[in-house]
Residue frames as qw, qx, qy, qz and C-alpha x, y, z in Angstrom:
[[0.630, 0.596, 0.404, -0.292, -4.15, 4.81, 21.83],
 [0.104, -0.471, 0.624, 0.615, -2.92, 4.17, 18.29],
 [0.796, 0.472, 0.305, -0.226, -4.20, 3.30, 14.80],
 [0.235, -0.440, 0.677, 0.542, -2.03, 1.80, 12.04],
 [0.761, 0.518, 0.263, -0.289, -2.82, 0.90, 8.45],
 [0.742, 0.190, 0.424, 0.483, -1.34, -0.19, 5.16],
 [0.354, -0.088, 0.227, 0.903, 0.24, 2.33, 2.79],
 [0.091, -0.395, -0.509, -0.759, -3.14, 3.46, 1.40],
 [0.444, -0.633, -0.633, -0.045, -4.78, 3.97, 4.78],
 [0.288, 0.066, -0.318, 0.901, -3.40, 7.22, 6.16],
 [0.361, -0.280, -0.075, -0.886, -6.78, 8.96, 6.07],
 [0.739, -0.318, -0.556, -0.209, -8.33, 5.80, 7.50],
 [0.573, -0.179, -0.554, 0.577, -6.08, 6.04, 10.56],
 [0.027, 0.137, -0.156, 0.978, -6.88, 9.71, 10.98],
 [0.563, -0.318, -0.285, -0.707, -10.64, 9.15, 10.87],
 [0.749, -0.272, -0.602, 0.055, -10.43, 6.11, 13.17],
 [0.393, -0.028, -0.465, 0.793, -8.46, 8.16, 15.69],
 [0.239, -0.206, 0.007, -0.949, -11.11, 10.89, 15.60],
 [0.706, -0.305, -0.464, -0.439, -13.83, 8.30, 16.12],
 [0.667, -0.188, -0.610, 0.385, -11.96, 6.84, 19.10],
 [0.155, 0.072, -0.318, 0.933, -11.56, 10.29, 20.64],
 [0.463, -0.216, -0.137, -0.849, -15.32, 10.72, 20.28],
 [0.543, -0.195, 0.648, -0.497, -15.93, 7.47, 22.16],
 [0.813, 0.271, -0.312, -0.410, -16.58, 5.05, 19.30],
 [0.899, -0.243, 0.363, 0.035, -15.84, 1.36, 19.91],
 [0.278, -0.569, 0.612, 0.475, -12.46, 0.44, 18.45],
 [0.451, 0.164, 0.815, 0.325, -13.71, -2.05, 15.86],
 [0.313, 0.830, 0.459, -0.056, -16.27, 0.47, 14.60],
 [0.066, -0.887, 0.208, 0.407, -13.62, 3.17, 14.37],
 [0.360, -0.335, 0.733, 0.470, -11.33, 0.94, 12.31],
 [0.408, 0.452, 0.762, 0.220, -14.15, -0.07, 9.97],
 [0.179, 0.924, 0.246, -0.232, -15.24, 3.56, 9.55],
 [0.178, -0.723, 0.445, 0.497, -11.69, 4.40, 8.55],
 [0.393, -0.049, 0.825, 0.403, -11.53, 1.60, 5.99],
 [0.408, 0.685, 0.602, -0.045, -14.80, 2.71, 4.39],
 [0.081, 0.852, -0.167, -0.490, -12.98, 5.85, 3.22],
 [0.146, -0.401, 0.782, 0.454, -10.79, 3.61, 1.08],
 [0.356, 0.333, 0.870, 0.065, -13.76, 1.50, -0.03],
 [0.291, 0.826, 0.368, -0.312, -15.42, 4.71, -1.27],
 [0.069, -0.719, 0.382, 0.576, -12.42, 5.89, -3.29],
 [0.844, 0.494, 0.163, -0.132, -12.88, 5.09, -7.01],
 [0.403, 0.787, -0.464, 0.056, -9.17, 5.70, -7.63],
 [0.378, -0.447, 0.794, -0.165, -8.14, 2.95, -5.21],
 [0.657, 0.287, -0.507, -0.478, -8.24, 0.09, -7.70],
 [0.413, 0.122, -0.893, 0.129, -7.83, -2.77, -5.21],
 [0.019, -0.249, -0.759, 0.602, -10.58, -1.98, -2.70],
 [0.230, 0.552, 0.533, -0.599, -14.32, -1.36, -2.80],
 [0.500, 0.797, 0.287, -0.179, -15.96, 0.84, -5.43],
 [0.322, 0.861, -0.369, -0.136, -13.61, 1.01, -8.39],
 [0.574, -0.414, 0.701, 0.093, -11.80, -2.21, -7.53],
 [0.312, 0.405, -0.701, -0.498, -10.54, -4.13, -10.54],
 [0.876, 0.013, 0.060, -0.478, -12.69, -7.08, -11.62],
 [0.717, -0.196, 0.657, 0.125, -11.94, -10.75, -12.14],
 [0.257, -0.163, 0.719, 0.624, -11.04, -12.19, -15.54],
 [0.132, 0.516, 0.796, 0.288, -14.71, -12.09, -16.56],
 [0.005, 0.429, 0.140, 0.892, -15.23, -8.44, -15.62],
 [0.577, -0.648, -0.437, -0.238, -17.10, -9.10, -12.38],
 [0.044, 0.550, -0.487, 0.677, -16.20, -7.13, -9.24],
 [0.768, -0.473, -0.425, -0.079, -16.38, -9.10, -5.99],
 [0.049, -0.729, 0.405, -0.549, -15.20, -7.94, -2.60],
 [0.753, -0.228, -0.571, 0.235, -13.72, -9.65, 0.47],
 [0.087, -0.665, 0.349, -0.654, -13.30, -8.36, 4.00],
 [0.691, -0.341, -0.611, 0.180, -12.82, -9.55, 7.54],
 [0.216, -0.734, 0.262, -0.588, -12.95, -7.91, 10.95],
 [0.727, -0.192, -0.610, 0.250, -11.63, -9.27, 14.22],
 [0.335, -0.799, 0.094, -0.490, -12.12, -7.90, 17.72],
 [0.404, 0.326, -0.740, 0.427, -9.47, -8.62, 20.31],
 [0.351, -0.288, 0.495, -0.741, -11.65, -7.97, 23.33],
 [0.830, 0.028, 0.257, -0.495, -14.23, -10.64, 22.43],
 [0.253, -0.316, 0.860, 0.312, -11.96, -12.71, 20.16],
 [0.591, 0.510, 0.612, -0.125, -14.75, -12.80, 17.61],
 [0.092, -0.351, 0.475, 0.801, -14.72, -12.00, 13.93],
 [0.653, 0.565, 0.408, -0.298, -16.74, -11.78, 10.76],
 [0.256, -0.313, 0.657, 0.636, -15.60, -12.62, 7.24],
 [0.639, 0.614, 0.276, -0.373, -17.34, -11.93, 3.93],
 [0.382, -0.272, 0.701, 0.536, -16.02, -13.48, 0.71],
 [0.166, 0.203, 0.765, 0.589, -17.05, -12.75, -2.88],
 [0.155, 0.655, 0.525, -0.521, -19.65, -10.07, -2.12],
 [0.286, 0.339, 0.546, 0.711, -21.26, -8.50, -5.18],
 [0.056, -0.672, -0.451, -0.584, -22.79, -5.06, -5.57],
 [0.487, -0.854, -0.181, -0.009, -22.11, -3.69, -2.06],
 [0.438, 0.707, -0.328, 0.448, -19.09, -1.41, -1.65],
 [0.278, -0.653, 0.498, -0.498, -18.81, -1.38, 2.18],
 [0.815, 0.003, -0.576, -0.055, -17.90, -5.03, 2.56],
 [0.298, 0.188, -0.680, 0.643, -16.10, -4.31, 5.84],
 [0.432, -0.158, 0.298, -0.836, -19.37, -3.08, 7.36],
 [0.847, -0.019, -0.339, -0.409, -21.09, -6.25, 6.19],
 [0.635, 0.140, -0.692, 0.313, -18.36, -8.30, 7.90],
 [0.029, -0.197, 0.552, -0.810, -18.89, -6.31, 11.10],
 [0.682, -0.118, 0.023, -0.722, -22.64, -6.97, 10.99],
 [0.826, 0.054, -0.549, -0.115, -21.97, -10.68, 10.53],
 [0.374, 0.187, -0.703, 0.575, -19.73, -10.67, 13.62],
 [0.208, -0.109, 0.443, -0.865, -22.38, -8.95, 15.69],
 [0.674, 0.060, 0.068, -0.733, -25.56, -10.61, 14.47],
 [0.881, 0.184, -0.361, -0.245, -24.66, -14.20, 13.59],
 [0.821, -0.435, 0.368, 0.035, -23.19, -17.30, 15.14],
 [0.854, 0.369, 0.161, 0.330, -21.31, -17.78, 11.86],
 [0.382, -0.694, 0.197, 0.577, -17.93, -16.21, 11.22],
 [0.122, -0.321, 0.619, 0.706, -17.72, -16.54, 7.42],
 [0.635, 0.555, 0.468, -0.264, -20.13, -16.25, 4.49],
 [0.293, -0.254, 0.626, 0.676, -19.28, -16.66, 0.82],
 [0.029, 0.138, 0.742, 0.655, -20.84, -15.77, -2.54],
 [0.343, -0.485, -0.548, -0.589, -24.62, -15.97, -2.74],
 [0.557, -0.568, -0.561, 0.230, -24.85, -16.37, 1.02],
 [0.355, -0.279, -0.139, 0.881, -22.82, -13.22, 1.58],
 [0.077, -0.229, -0.389, -0.889, -24.97, -11.36, -0.96],
 [0.452, -0.556, -0.629, -0.302, -28.18, -12.51, 0.71],
 [0.513, -0.511, -0.453, 0.521, -26.94, -11.49, 4.15],
 [0.221, -0.115, 0.036, 0.968, -25.92, -8.01, 2.98],
 [0.239, -0.332, -0.474, -0.780, -29.30, -7.46, 1.34],
 [0.526, -0.560, -0.640, -0.008, -31.13, -8.75, 4.40],
 [0.449, -0.438, -0.309, 0.715, -29.22, -6.17, 6.43],
 [0.180, 0.911, 0.325, -0.178, -30.40, -3.41, 4.09],
 [0.376, -0.471, 0.360, 0.713, -27.11, -2.51, 2.43],
 [0.532, 0.712, 0.015, -0.457, -27.72, -0.63, -0.83],
 [0.767, 0.080, 0.524, 0.361, -26.67, -2.30, -4.06],
 [0.277, 0.865, -0.165, -0.384, -24.89, -0.73, -7.01],
 [0.868, 0.440, -0.058, 0.225, -22.63, -1.50, -9.95],
 [0.580, -0.715, 0.194, 0.339, -19.09, -1.47, -8.55],
 [0.687, 0.134, 0.393, 0.597, -17.35, -1.59, -11.94],
 [0.032, 0.814, 0.015, -0.580, -16.32, 1.99, -12.68],
 [0.671, 0.739, -0.021, -0.060, -15.54, 3.15, -16.19],
 [0.047, 0.793, -0.606, 0.031, -11.84, 3.38, -15.33],
 [0.544, -0.278, 0.785, -0.101, -11.75, -0.18, -14.01],
 [0.803, 0.434, 0.382, -0.144, -13.71, -1.42, -17.04],
 [0.498, 0.824, -0.266, -0.050, -11.21, 0.18, -19.43],
 [0.164, -0.643, 0.745, -0.071, -8.28, -1.34, -17.55],
 [0.717, 0.002, 0.681, -0.152, -9.92, -4.77, -17.66],
 [0.752, 0.630, 0.164, -0.103, -10.51, -4.49, -21.41],
 [0.273, 0.832, -0.483, -0.001, -6.94, -3.35, -21.99],
 [0.448, -0.435, 0.775, -0.099, -5.66, -6.29, -19.95],
 [0.810, 0.266, 0.509, -0.123, -7.66, -8.70, -22.10],
 [0.655, 0.756, 0.001, 0.014, -6.18, -7.16, -25.26],
 [0.156, 0.827, -0.517, 0.158, -2.63, -7.07, -23.91],
 [0.227, -0.487, 0.804, -0.255, -1.83, -9.73, -21.32],
 [0.776, 0.059, 0.532, -0.333, -4.44, -12.40, -21.87],
 [0.119, -0.247, 0.842, 0.464, -3.37, -15.09, -24.30],
 [0.500, 0.508, 0.642, -0.282, -6.52, -14.99, -26.40],
 [0.346, 0.032, 0.586, 0.732, -6.31, -14.88, -30.19],
 [0.135, 0.716, 0.652, 0.210, -9.72, -13.30, -30.61],
 [0.167, -0.907, -0.172, 0.347, -8.58, -9.88, -29.33],
 [0.559, 0.654, 0.029, 0.510, -6.89, -7.24, -31.46],
 [0.484, -0.088, -0.306, 0.815, -4.22, -4.95, -29.94],
 [0.074, -0.826, -0.405, 0.386, -5.46, -1.79, -28.22],
 [0.423, 0.837, 0.123, 0.325, -5.16, 1.44, -30.22],
 [0.613, -0.079, -0.169, 0.767, -1.91, 3.35, -29.81],
 [0.044, -0.788, -0.195, -0.583, -3.30, 6.55, -28.34],
 [0.000, -0.519, 0.466, -0.717, -2.77, 8.70, -25.24],
 [0.745, -0.369, 0.155, -0.533, -5.48, 6.97, -23.21],
 [0.970, 0.043, -0.237, 0.040, -4.03, 3.53, -23.90],
 [0.500, 0.455, -0.466, 0.571, -0.59, 4.79, -22.91],
 [0.283, -0.501, 0.401, -0.713, -1.84, 6.14, -19.58],
 [0.893, -0.224, 0.065, -0.386, -3.83, 3.01, -18.80],
 [0.878, 0.240, -0.365, 0.195, -0.87, 0.82, -19.73],
 [0.164, 0.538, -0.536, 0.629, 1.27, 2.64, -17.17],
 [0.624, -0.377, 0.341, -0.594, -1.25, 1.65, -14.49],
 [0.981, 0.041, -0.096, -0.163, -1.38, -1.96, -15.65],
 [0.658, 0.443, -0.476, 0.380, 2.40, -2.20, -15.78],
 [0.149, -0.535, 0.517, -0.651, 2.62, -0.84, -12.23],
 [0.842, -0.241, 0.180, -0.448, 0.20, -3.51, -11.03],
 [0.966, 0.169, -0.189, 0.052, 2.23, -6.29, -12.55],
 [0.474, 0.507, -0.482, 0.535, 5.54, -4.94, -11.30],
 [0.036, 0.191, -0.626, 0.756, 4.39, -4.05, -7.80],
 [0.539, -0.457, -0.586, -0.397, 1.19, -5.89, -6.85],
 [0.296, -0.084, -0.662, 0.684, 0.17, -4.87, -3.36],
 [0.339, -0.463, -0.285, -0.768, -3.44, -3.84, -3.12],
 [0.583, -0.499, -0.636, 0.082, -5.89, -4.24, -0.24],
 [0.106, -0.656, 0.266, -0.698, -6.32, -2.01, 2.81],
 [0.654, -0.324, -0.635, 0.254, -5.66, -3.12, 6.37],
 [0.141, -0.661, 0.222, -0.703, -6.26, -1.11, 9.54],
 [0.675, -0.327, -0.616, 0.240, -5.73, -1.98, 13.20],
 [0.089, -0.697, 0.169, -0.691, -5.84, -0.10, 16.43],
 [0.453, -0.225, -0.716, 0.482, -5.56, 0.00, 20.18],
 [0.259, -0.794, -0.324, -0.444, -8.13, 1.88, 22.26],
 [0.125, -0.710, 0.386, -0.576, -7.53, 3.81, 25.51],
 [0.819, -0.404, 0.281, -0.296, -8.27, 0.65, 27.52],
 [0.233, -0.533, 0.794, 0.175, -5.56, -1.26, 25.65],
 [0.752, 0.263, 0.594, -0.115, -7.86, -3.50, 23.61],
 [0.109, -0.359, 0.647, 0.664, -6.97, -4.36, 20.00],
 [0.673, 0.500, 0.492, -0.233, -8.94, -4.85, 16.78],
 [0.169, -0.354, 0.603, 0.695, -8.30, -5.06, 13.04],
 [0.662, 0.575, 0.368, -0.309, -10.00, -5.07, 9.64],
 [0.260, -0.269, 0.662, 0.649, -8.94, -5.90, 6.08],
 [0.592, 0.620, 0.356, -0.371, -10.83, -5.11, 2.87],
 [0.207, -0.360, 0.671, 0.614, -10.03, -5.90, -0.77],
 [0.744, 0.444, -0.040, -0.498, -11.36, -6.50, -4.26],
 [0.909, -0.056, 0.393, 0.125, -8.81, -9.28, -4.60],
 [0.463, -0.263, 0.546, 0.647, -6.09, -9.90, -7.13],
 [0.385, 0.556, -0.145, -0.722, -6.72, -7.92, -10.30],
 [0.656, 0.365, -0.476, -0.459, -8.29, -10.01, -13.09],
 [0.351, -0.311, 0.851, -0.234, -8.25, -13.05, -10.81],
 [0.247, -0.079, -0.921, -0.290, -9.47, -16.47, -11.83],
 [0.586, -0.376, -0.158, -0.700, -13.19, -16.62, -11.12],
 [0.875, -0.369, -0.294, -0.111, -13.71, -18.22, -7.71],
 [0.584, 0.257, -0.473, 0.607, -10.24, -17.43, -6.41],
 [0.530, -0.825, -0.177, -0.077, -10.15, -16.69, -2.69],
 [0.408, 0.600, -0.413, 0.550, -7.23, -14.72, -1.34],
 [0.485, -0.087, -0.664, 0.563, -5.86, -14.24, 2.15],
 [0.081, -0.346, 0.131, -0.926, -7.60, -11.00, 3.14],
 [0.652, -0.381, -0.056, -0.653, -10.82, -12.50, 4.58],
 [0.855, -0.091, -0.507, 0.067, -9.11, -15.50, 6.18],
 [0.527, -0.805, 0.204, -0.183, -8.41, -15.30, 9.90],
 [0.795, -0.406, 0.364, 0.267, -4.78, -16.06, 10.66],
 [0.659, 0.276, 0.385, 0.583, -3.69, -15.30, 7.10],
 [0.214, 0.665, 0.231, 0.677, -4.84, -11.81, 6.07],
 [0.212, -0.631, 0.245, -0.705, -5.38, -10.62, 9.65],
 [0.693, -0.323, -0.627, 0.150, -5.33, -11.80, 13.22],
 [0.143, -0.646, 0.311, -0.682, -5.57, -10.34, 16.70],
 [0.659, -0.352, -0.620, 0.240, -5.02, -11.69, 20.19],
 [0.228, -0.905, -0.084, -0.349, -5.86, -9.10, 22.81],
 [0.739, -0.636, 0.119, 0.190, -3.08, -10.38, 25.07],
 [0.727, -0.150, 0.356, 0.568, -0.34, -10.21, 22.46],
 [0.033, -0.461, 0.299, 0.835, -0.98, -8.01, 19.42],
 [0.674, 0.591, 0.367, -0.250, -2.39, -7.81, 15.92],
 [0.278, -0.340, 0.617, 0.653, -1.04, -8.25, 12.41],
 [0.678, 0.619, 0.200, -0.343, -2.36, -7.62, 8.92],
 [0.485, -0.256, 0.675, 0.493, -0.68, -9.36, 5.99],
 [0.609, 0.709, 0.150, -0.323, -1.11, -8.16, 2.42],
 [0.024, 0.602, -0.688, -0.404, 0.66, -8.88, -0.84],
 [0.433, 0.178, -0.817, -0.338, 0.87, -12.37, -2.35],
 [0.710, -0.290, 0.155, -0.623, -2.22, -13.97, -0.86],
 [0.926, 0.056, -0.364, -0.078, -1.28, -17.56, -1.57],
 [0.489, 0.309, -0.601, 0.552, 1.93, -17.18, 0.47],
 [0.302, -0.348, 0.405, -0.790, 0.02, -15.65, 3.35],
 [0.863, -0.135, -0.090, -0.478, -2.51, -18.48, 3.25],
 [0.875, 0.137, -0.449, 0.115, 0.07, -21.24, 3.20],
 [0.471, 0.207, -0.542, 0.665, 2.12, -19.70, 6.01],
 [0.422, -0.755, -0.501, 0.024, -0.69, -18.28, 8.20],
 [0.437, 0.404, -0.181, 0.783, 1.40, -15.10, 8.28],
 [0.281, -0.644, 0.060, -0.709, -0.74, -13.00, 10.60],
 [0.861, -0.477, -0.092, -0.148, -1.26, -15.72, 13.18],
 [0.840, 0.080, -0.214, 0.492, 2.43, -16.60, 13.01],
 [0.251, 0.510, -0.188, 0.801, 3.48, -13.00, 13.68],
 [0.519, -0.622, 0.054, -0.583, 1.03, -12.51, 16.57],
 [0.943, -0.276, -0.175, 0.061, 2.11, -15.83, 18.09],
 [0.681, 0.215, -0.246, 0.655, 5.74, -14.66, 17.99],
 [0.088, -0.594, 0.160, -0.783, 4.82, -11.38, 19.68],
 [0.784, -0.508, -0.078, -0.347, 3.11, -13.46, 22.33],
 [0.914, -0.110, -0.191, 0.342, 6.44, -15.21, 22.90],
 [0.473, -0.720, -0.016, 0.507, 8.11, -11.88, 23.59],
 [0.516, 0.173, 0.375, 0.751, 9.33, -10.75, 20.16],
 [0.077, 0.489, 0.058, -0.867, 9.01, -7.11, 19.18],
 [0.650, 0.625, 0.281, -0.328, 6.68, -6.29, 16.27],
 [0.336, 0.762, -0.482, -0.272, 9.70, -5.73, 14.03],
 [0.125, -0.392, 0.911, 0.025, 11.39, -9.03, 14.93],
 [0.572, 0.249, 0.733, -0.271, 8.12, -10.98, 14.73],
 [0.597, 0.710, 0.052, -0.370, 7.44, -9.50, 11.31],
 [0.255, 0.686, -0.650, -0.206, 10.89, -10.26, 9.94],
 [0.316, -0.196, 0.923, -0.096, 10.79, -13.82, 11.31],
 [0.644, 0.442, 0.530, -0.331, 7.43, -14.33, 9.62],
 [0.518, 0.757, -0.246, -0.312, 8.81, -13.08, 6.31],
 [0.012, -0.535, 0.841, 0.080, 11.80, -15.39, 6.67],
 [0.524, 0.077, 0.820, -0.216, 9.42, -18.30, 7.23],
 [0.658, 0.629, 0.260, -0.322, 7.40, -17.46, 4.11],
 [0.334, 0.765, -0.494, -0.242, 10.55, -16.96, 2.03],
 [0.262, -0.378, 0.888, -0.015, 11.97, -20.30, 3.18],
 [0.515, 0.242, 0.810, -0.144, 8.85, -22.14, 2.03],
 [0.465, 0.621, -0.142, -0.615, 8.44, -20.40, -1.33],
 [0.885, 0.206, 0.415, 0.053, 8.05, -23.02, -4.09],
 [0.564, -0.159, 0.451, 0.673, 10.68, -23.26, -6.84],
 [0.300, 0.568, 0.543, 0.541, 8.44, -21.61, -9.44],
 [0.153, -0.952, -0.212, -0.159, 8.19, -18.51, -7.22],
 [0.624, -0.572, 0.145, 0.512, 11.93, -17.93, -6.81],
 [0.358, 0.902, -0.191, -0.150, 14.09, -15.44, -8.68],
 [0.766, 0.467, -0.389, 0.209, 17.56, -16.31, -10.09],
 [0.088, 0.548, -0.615, 0.560, 19.09, -15.54, -6.67],
 [0.405, -0.186, -0.879, 0.171, 16.78, -17.97, -4.89],
 [0.103, 0.151, 0.453, -0.873, 14.63, -15.25, -3.33],
 [0.322, 0.585, 0.722, -0.178, 10.82, -15.12, -3.53],
 [0.193, 0.188, 0.425, 0.864, 9.72, -13.28, -6.65],
 [0.256, -0.737, -0.530, -0.333, 6.58, -12.07, -4.84],
 [0.069, 0.386, -0.369, 0.843, 6.11, -9.50, -2.10],
 [0.478, -0.600, -0.639, 0.055, 4.51, -9.49, 1.32],
 [0.010, 0.496, -0.245, 0.833, 3.85, -6.55, 3.60],
 [0.516, -0.455, -0.698, 0.196, 3.08, -7.01, 7.31],
 [0.137, -0.605, 0.095, -0.778, 1.61, -4.35, 9.60],
 [0.618, -0.262, -0.693, 0.264, 2.04, -5.18, 13.27],
 [0.265, -0.647, 0.172, -0.694, 0.85, -3.62, 16.52],
 [0.465, -0.014, -0.814, 0.347, 1.85, -5.13, 19.85],
 [0.462, -0.687, -0.559, 0.026, -0.01, -5.10, 23.16],
 [0.473, -0.505, -0.188, 0.697, 2.49, -2.60, 24.55],
 [0.224, 0.896, 0.179, -0.339, 1.60, -0.14, 21.78],
 [0.206, -0.542, 0.576, 0.576, 4.74, -0.53, 19.68],
 [0.766, 0.549, 0.225, -0.247, 4.30, -1.06, 15.95],
 [0.322, -0.418, 0.652, 0.544, 6.24, -2.07, 12.85],
 [0.755, 0.573, 0.045, -0.316, 5.84, -2.34, 9.10],
 [0.398, -0.426, 0.734, 0.349, 7.97, -4.88, 7.25],
 [0.771, 0.535, -0.012, -0.346, 8.08, -6.19, 3.69],
 [0.900, 0.032, 0.297, 0.317, 10.04, -8.61, 1.56],
 [0.476, 0.025, 0.285, 0.832, 11.25, -5.83, -0.75],
 [0.105, 0.665, 0.456, 0.582, 10.41, -2.37, -2.04],
 [0.083, 0.131, -0.272, 0.950, 9.61, 1.06, -0.65],
 [0.379, -0.573, -0.668, -0.285, 6.34, 0.31, 1.15],
 [0.089, -0.396, 0.313, -0.859, 4.85, 2.46, 3.90],
 [0.311, -0.471, -0.799, 0.208, 2.92, 1.97, 7.09],
 [0.160, -0.623, -0.144, -0.752, 0.39, 4.63, 8.10],
 [0.425, -0.307, -0.679, 0.513, 0.12, 5.68, 11.75],
 [0.207, -0.687, -0.059, -0.694, -1.98, 8.05, 13.80],
 [0.625, -0.401, -0.556, 0.373, -1.19, 8.47, 17.49],
 [0.309, -0.848, -0.221, 0.369, -0.39, 11.23, 19.97],
 [0.393, -0.399, 0.342, 0.754, 2.42, 12.37, 17.65],
 [0.404, 0.545, -0.143, -0.720, -0.02, 12.92, 14.77],
 [0.874, 0.364, 0.306, -0.101, -0.62, 11.21, 11.43],
 [0.026, 0.740, -0.584, -0.332, 2.26, 10.09, 9.24],
 [0.943, 0.289, -0.153, -0.054, 3.72, 7.49, 6.90],
 [0.415, -0.673, 0.603, 0.107, 6.80, 5.52, 7.92],
 [0.536, 0.482, -0.641, -0.266, 8.93, 3.33, 5.67],
 [0.965, -0.189, 0.092, -0.155, 8.56, -0.43, 6.10],
 [0.297, -0.623, 0.703, 0.171, 11.77, -2.32, 6.74],
 [0.817, 0.408, -0.279, -0.298, 12.58, -4.55, 3.76],
 [0.874, -0.293, 0.372, 0.106, 14.18, -8.00, 4.02],
 [0.725, 0.174, 0.404, 0.530, 15.73, -7.89, 0.56],
 [0.120, -0.466, 0.149, 0.864, 17.27, -4.88, -1.19],
 [0.585, 0.672, 0.211, -0.401, 15.31, -3.34, -4.03],
 [0.735, 0.160, 0.478, 0.453, 16.39, -4.54, -7.45]]
């Protein structure tokens, strides 16, 4: 039995493990863990408190996939409901459809009785306004005031632009050896209205095959979409590769196909990807293109963060 997650999901793995010990179905345990992150207003890339699009509107994406049944549910562009992963799980269980978007996703969540609320926190609103006055090429905005609050908020914005890597992914293996996974996000900060990232797309942001393994892919969503990163990694594990080797081969594939406008002066991708892999035999790995990223794990040895193996050295 094991639960893994992205760098921001340590408590998610711990709660999911506890739920599994209490007899919860694996997919429910993983979703329950992710809701901890969706509830955290200081996690600016997931759920309540997630940063809005360029127009100040918060919309959420999530997908769940169950290895035992090979079914899934995906919700894209959900408004006003923080637990988008739970909505995706309900879609998997109650509908023949596997994906709902926008107004359809909103209507489904409300039909299921999920409470609605304003997801734009004051902190996220201030960051959005500062972005408009700093990064957006728009002559109608005056510079933000040079005060302590602006300085602190600018540190957060600068961190986002230097090291984008939001979203939460969790995956697990139950005592019977079955696998499942879930990914939840508020999408790229200040995204173009209508933009769909990789997180809710099966084979890109997440994928599971109960006979081989599971992978969650976060980071530059467009690269994950174009390279079907999660499916690619699980397919390689199915061919006998270890999670580490499958992850690194998938990163190499994405790096090879990076377009010219996304290459640095050394010919390397100027974006990042992080992959979180769990194989059928219970082994796991976290890999990334660059940087000091972590993978969260809870198993018989306890809960911990381990460093992801990077393909390229940090600059």
